[in-house]
Gaussian input, Z-matrix of N, CA and C with variables (Angstrom, degrees):
# hf/3-21g

backbone

0 1
 N
 C     1     B1
 C     2     B2     1     A1
 N     3     B3     2     A2     1     D1
 C     4     B4     3     A3     2     D2
 C     5     B5     4     A4     3     D3
 N     6     B6     5     A5     4     D4
 C     7     B7     6     A6     5     D5
 C     8     B8     7     A7     6     D6
 N     9     B9     8     A8     7     D7
 C    10    B10     9     A9     8     D8
 C    11    B11    10    A10     9     D9
 N    12    B12    11    A11    10    D10
 C    13    B13    12    A12    11    D11
 C    14    B14    13    A13    12    D12
 N    15    B15    14    A14    13    D13
 C    16    B16    15    A15    14    D14
 C    17    B17    16    A16    15    D15
 N    18    B18    17    A17    16    D16
 C    19    B19    18    A18    17    D17
 C    20    B20    19    A19    18    D18
 N    21    B21    20    A20    19    D19
 C    22    B22    21    A21    20    D20
 C    23    B23    22    A22    21    D21
 N    24    B24    23    A23    22    D22
 C    25    B25    24    A24    23    D23
 C    26    B26    25    A25    24    D24
 N    27    B27    26    A26    25    D25
 C    28    B28    27    A27    26    D26
 C    29    B29    28    A28    27    D27
 N    30    B30    29    A29    28    D28
 C    31    B31    30    A30    29    D29
 C    32    B32    31    A31    30    D30
 N    33    B33    32    A32    31    D31
 C    34    B34    33    A33    32    D32
 C    35    B35    34    A34    33    D33
 N    36    B36    35    A35    34    D34
 C    37    B37    36    A36    35    D35
 C    38    B38    37    A37    36    D36
 N    39    B39    38    A38    37    D37
 C    40    B40    39    A39    38    D38
 C    41    B41    40    A40    39    D39
 N    42    B42    41    A41    40    D40
 C    43    B43    42    A42    41    D41
 C    44    B44    43    A43    42    D42
 N    45    B45    44    A44    43    D43
 C    46    B46    45    A45    44    D44
 C    47    B47    46    A46    45    D45
 N    48    B48    47    A47    46    D46
 C    49    B49    48    A48    47    D47
 C    50    B50    49    A49    48    D48
 N    51    B51    50    A50    49    D49
 C    52    B52    51    A51    50    D50
 C    53    B53    52    A52    51    D51
 N    54    B54    53    A53    52    D52
 C    55    B55    54    A54    53    D53
 C    56    B56    55    A55    54    D54
 N    57    B57    56    A56    55    D55
 C    58    B58    57    A57    56    D56
 C    59    B59    58    A58    57    D57
 N    60    B60    59    A59    58    D58
 C    61    B61    60    A60    59    D59
 C    62    B62    61    A61    60    D60
 N    63    B63    62    A62    61    D61
 C    64    B64    63    A63    62    D62
 C    65    B65    64    A64    63    D63
 N    66    B66    65    A65    64    D64
 C    67    B67    66    A66    65    D65
 C    68    B68    67    A67    66    D66
 N    69    B69    68    A68    67    D67
 C    70    B70    69    A69    68    D68
 C    71    B71    70    A70    69    D69
 N    72    B72    71    A71    70    D70
 C    73    B73    72    A72    71    D71
 C    74    B74    73    A73    72    D72
 N    75    B75    74    A74    73    D73
 C    76    B76    75    A75    74    D74
 C    77    B77    76    A76    75    D75
 N    78    B78    77    A77    76    D76
 C    79    B79    78    A78    77    D77
 C    80    B80    79    A79    78    D78
 N    81    B81    80    A80    79    D79
 C    82    B82    81    A81    80    D80
 C    83    B83    82    A82    81    D81
 N    84    B84    83    A83    82    D82
 C    85    B85    84    A84    83    D83
 C    86    B86    85    A85    84    D84
 N    87    B87    86    A86    85    D85
 C    88    B88    87    A87    86    D86
 C    89    B89    88    A88    87    D87
 N    90    B90    89    A89    88    D88
 C    91    B91    90    A90    89    D89
 C    92    B92    91    A91    90    D90
 N    93    B93    92    A92    91    D91
 C    94    B94    93    A93    92    D92
 C    95    B95    94    A94    93    D93
 N    96    B96    95    A95    94    D94
 C    97    B97    96    A96    95    D95
 C    98    B98    97    A97    96    D96
 N    99    B99    98    A98    97    D97
 C   100   B100    99    A99    98    D98
 C   101   B101   100   A100    99    D99
 N   102   B102   101   A101   100   D100
 C   103   B103   102   A102   101   D101
 C   104   B104   103   A103   102   D102
 N   105   B105   104   A104   103   D103
 C   106   B106   105   A105   104   D104
 C   107   B107   106   A106   105   D105
 N   108   B108   107   A107   106   D106
 C   109   B109   108   A108   107   D107
 C   110   B110   109   A109   108   D108
 N   111   B111   110   A110   109   D109
 C   112   B112   111   A111   110   D110
 C   113   B113   112   A112   111   D111
 N   114   B114   113   A113   112   D112
 C   115   B115   114   A114   113   D113
 C   116   B116   115   A115   114   D114
 N   117   B117   116   A116   115   D115
 C   118   B118   117   A117   116   D116
 C   119   B119   118   A118   117   D117
 N   120   B120   119   A119   118   D118
 C   121   B121   120   A120   119   D119
 C   122   B122   121   A121   120   D120
 N   123   B123   122   A122   121   D121
 C   124   B124   123   A123   122   D122
 C   125   B125   124   A124   123   D123
 N   126   B126   125   A125   124   D124
 C   127   B127   126   A126   125   D125
 C   128   B128   127   A127   126   D126
 N   129   B129   128   A128   127   D127
 C   130   B130   129   A129   128   D128
 C   131   B131   130   A130   129   D129

   B1=1.4581
   B2=1.5279
   B3=1.3315
   B4=1.4547
   B5=1.5246
   B6=1.3188
   B7=1.4546
   B8=1.5220
   B9=1.3302
   B10=1.4598
   B11=1.5242
   B12=1.3358
   B13=1.4582
   B14=1.5181
   B15=1.3362
   B16=1.4601
   B17=1.5285
   B18=1.3242
   B19=1.4598
   B20=1.5208
   B21=1.3349
   B22=1.4674
   B23=1.5289
   B24=1.3404
   B25=1.4537
   B26=1.5219
   B27=1.3387
   B28=1.4639
   B29=1.5138
   B30=1.3148
   B31=1.4699
   B32=1.5290
   B33=1.3325
   B34=1.4711
   B35=1.5229
   B36=1.3077
   B37=1.4663
   B38=1.5170
   B39=1.3239
   B40=1.4615
   B41=1.5199
   B42=1.3011
   B43=1.4592
   B44=1.5238
   B45=1.3316
   B46=1.4561
   B47=1.5218
   B48=1.3150
   B49=1.4607
   B50=1.5213
   B51=1.3012
   B52=1.4614
   B53=1.5253
   B54=1.3268
   B55=1.4536
   B56=1.5247
   B57=1.3126
   B58=1.4623
   B59=1.5277
   B60=1.3427
   B61=1.4606
   B62=1.5207
   B63=1.3316
   B64=1.4602
   B65=1.5225
   B66=1.3156
   B67=1.4678
   B68=1.5198
   B69=1.3197
   B70=1.4568
   B71=1.5326
   B72=1.3240
   B73=1.4607
   B74=1.5298
   B75=1.3326
   B76=1.4609
   B77=1.5315
   B78=1.3417
   B79=1.4717
   B80=1.5267
   B81=1.3281
   B82=1.4639
   B83=1.5337
   B84=1.3309
   B85=1.4712
   B86=1.5230
   B87=1.3319
   B88=1.4718
   B89=1.5250
   B90=1.3346
   B91=1.4607
   B92=1.5248
   B93=1.3286
   B94=1.4669
   B95=1.5306
   B96=1.3235
   B97=1.4676
   B98=1.5202
   B99=1.3326
   B100=1.4612
   B101=1.5289
   B102=1.3294
   B103=1.4659
   B104=1.5275
   B105=1.3230
   B106=1.4645
   B107=1.5322
   B108=1.3304
   B109=1.4654
   B110=1.5242
   B111=1.3255
   B112=1.4627
   B113=1.5254
   B114=1.3275
   B115=1.4665
   B116=1.5237
   B117=1.3182
   B118=1.4619
   B119=1.5294
   B120=1.3204
   B121=1.4622
   B122=1.5294
   B123=1.3401
   B124=1.4565
   B125=1.5185
   B126=1.3099
   B127=1.4606
   B128=1.5223
   B129=1.3064
   B130=1.4756
   B131=1.5179
   A1=108.31
   A2=114.52
   A3=120.32
   A4=109.18
   A5=115.73
   A6=121.70
   A7=108.21
   A8=115.87
   A9=121.76
   A10=108.15
   A11=116.69
   A12=121.17
   A13=108.52
   A14=115.95
   A15=121.52
   A16=108.66
   A17=116.77
   A18=121.65
   A19=108.02
   A20=115.64
   A21=121.88
   A22=108.38
   A23=116.01
   A24=120.59
   A25=107.87
   A26=116.30
   A27=121.68
   A28=108.19
   A29=117.12
   A30=123.63
   A31=110.75
   A32=116.11
   A33=123.86
   A34=113.98
   A35=116.73
   A36=121.93
   A37=108.24
   A38=116.07
   A39=120.97
   A40=109.91
   A41=115.65
   A42=122.24
   A43=107.92
   A44=115.82
   A45=119.78
   A46=108.00
   A47=115.83
   A48=121.24
   A49=109.01
   A50=116.24
   A51=119.53
   A52=109.43
   A53=114.23
   A54=121.71
   A55=107.54
   A56=117.25
   A57=121.45
   A58=106.92
   A59=115.61
   A60=121.10
   A61=110.68
   A62=114.70
   A63=120.58
   A64=109.35
   A65=116.73
   A66=120.94
   A67=112.00
   A68=117.89
   A69=122.02
   A70=113.50
   A71=117.61
   A72=120.56
   A73=110.58
   A74=115.95
   A75=120.70
   A76=110.76
   A77=114.62
   A78=120.12
   A79=110.69
   A80=117.37
   A81=121.80
   A82=111.04
   A83=116.45
   A84=120.56
   A85=111.45
   A86=116.37
   A87=120.40
   A88=109.48
   A89=116.45
   A90=120.76
   A91=111.01
   A92=117.02
   A93=121.08
   A94=110.65
   A95=116.98
   A96=121.15
   A97=110.12
   A98=116.98
   A99=121.22
   A100=110.87
   A101=116.72
   A102=120.59
   A103=111.42
   A104=116.57
   A105=120.45
   A106=110.68
   A107=117.19
   A108=120.99
   A109=111.07
   A110=116.12
   A111=120.18
   A112=110.46
   A113=117.31
   A114=120.18
   A115=111.20
   A116=116.58
   A117=120.69
   A118=110.73
   A119=116.44
   A120=120.43
   A121=112.03
   A122=118.80
   A123=121.30
   A124=114.63
   A125=119.49
   A126=120.96
   A127=109.46
   A128=114.62
   A129=119.72
   A130=109.29
   D1=140.52
   D2=176.75
   D3=-132.87
   D4=157.03
   D5=177.44
   D6=-104.06
   D7=126.76
   D8=-177.84
   D9=-120.55
   D10=132.83
   D11=175.40
   D12=-96.36
   D13=129.94
   D14=-175.54
   D15=-129.34
   D16=136.79
   D17=173.28
   D18=-98.38
   D19=126.81
   D20=-176.38
   D21=-120.69
   D22=132.78
   D23=174.53
   D24=-91.27
   D25=121.48
   D26=-179.47
   D27=-139.86
   D28=123.38
   D29=-177.84
   D30=54.63
   D31=45.24
   D32=178.45
   D33=61.34
   D34=25.10
   D35=174.90
   D36=-130.82
   D37=148.33
   D38=178.78
   D39=-97.40
   D40=131.32
   D41=178.23
   D42=-124.41
   D43=137.33
   D44=176.65
   D45=-103.94
   D46=131.26
   D47=-179.96
   D48=-136.66
   D49=156.54
   D50=175.96
   D51=-110.59
   D52=145.52
   D53=-178.08
   D54=-129.55
   D55=131.25
   D56=176.77
   D57=-100.99
   D58=118.56
   D59=-172.73
   D60=-138.36
   D61=167.77
   D62=172.71
   D63=-72.67
   D64=151.23
   D65=179.19
   D66=-61.80
   D67=-27.94
   D68=-176.22
   D69=-81.56
   D70=-9.30
   D71=-175.41
   D72=-68.80
   D73=140.29
   D74=-178.80
   D75=-76.45
   D76=157.78
   D77=179.67
   D78=-61.22
   D79=-35.30
   D80=179.89
   D81=-60.15
   D82=-43.87
   D83=179.48
   D84=-69.71
   D85=-39.05
   D86=178.87
   D87=-61.49
   D88=-45.85
   D89=-179.67
   D90=-62.41
   D91=-39.49
   D92=179.64
   D93=-63.57
   D94=-43.42
   D95=178.58
   D96=-62.26
   D97=-44.12
   D98=179.79
   D99=-61.66
   D100=-43.84
   D101=178.46
   D102=-62.15
   D103=-40.66
   D104=178.76
   D105=-63.82
   D106=-40.29
   D107=179.30
   D108=-62.09
   D109=-46.08
   D110=-178.62
   D111=-66.03
   D112=-44.02
   D113=179.21
   D114=-61.66
   D115=-41.50
   D116=-179.69
   D117=-63.36
   D118=-37.97
   D119=-177.34
   D120=-76.88
   D121=-37.57
   D122=-169.98
   D123=-109.49
   D124=-11.30
   D125=-179.14
   D126=-74.10
   D127=129.46
   D128=-177.59
   D129=-102.91

């Protein structure tokens, strides 16, 4: 497992979040998880 920091643009703002993933996980999946985390936290 590794910790990856990802910057996500959501509602024209940039948010930085960290994602803990397997080393084998693709960048596409990591980005999707990060986007889901930010949306879950900031979506009203």
